[in-house]
C-alpha positions, 0 to 999 in steps of 0.5 A: 364221375362227372358226365362227359356229353362230348363222348355221346353219339346220338344214334337214332337219326343216323341211317343204316351203315357206316358212320365215323367220329372222332373225339379228343381225349385230354387232361379234362377227360382223366379229371372227370374219373375220380380215381384215375390211374392216368391223369394227363394225356393227349389222345385221339380217339376214332369210332366207327359205328355200323348201324344195323337194324338190331344192334351197333358195331363199334370199332374203336382206335385210341391213338396218342400219349399219356404221361405216366410216372416211373415206378424205377426213378418216379419221374414223369414220361410219355408213353405211347397208347395204340388200342384197337377194340371192338364193342358191340351194342344190342337192343332189349325191351328191358335193360339186361346185363350181359355176360359177354364184356364185349356186348353192351345191352341198351334199352330200345328207349334210348337214343344216344350211346356214351362211349366215355367209360368205353374209352376210359376202360381201354386206355386204363387197361393199355397202362403197363403194370410196370411202368418204367421210362427206360422201356419206353423205347424212345431213348429216355433214361432213368433219373440216375441221380434220384436212382443213387438217392432212392438207393441210399435210403434203402434199407440194407444198403452198401454202407450197412452191409459194410459196417456189419462185415467189419463188426468183431461181433459177426466174425465171432459167431460166424466161428460157432458154424 
């Protein structure tokens, strides 16, 4: 993964209280992740950082569209994304791993927080398991020409079934039942 410096929040100079950060997520963001499910998108990430004495509370909202490939007709379509998540960042003397996925533990020596990986994970988790452009909800239909072509290449197509039912050898085998 390439470093995404613009998704880094320097929290050491901030006063205690709430602070707002806005980030633009575009195609170059997804290019930074090697095996990304999403290759294209236009999203806006709004991060509200609540700085406290011993921790940081992040409220993250990601809204926009991503481009996906339809599993049914293979066409590209835009899918809307609207994600709201919360993340807690705690400070420790030495970097310890947290068992809770909602808590990130940082060393007290750290001065900034890179949230590019968080944003990427939240977007990736919101991608539907089955991606069909008809289920997108914006009136988009699957490419019927492509579906017809795919069905013609399918194993056990209608033509093969008709040939099998017309073959007299199959009729003779059915009589043995």
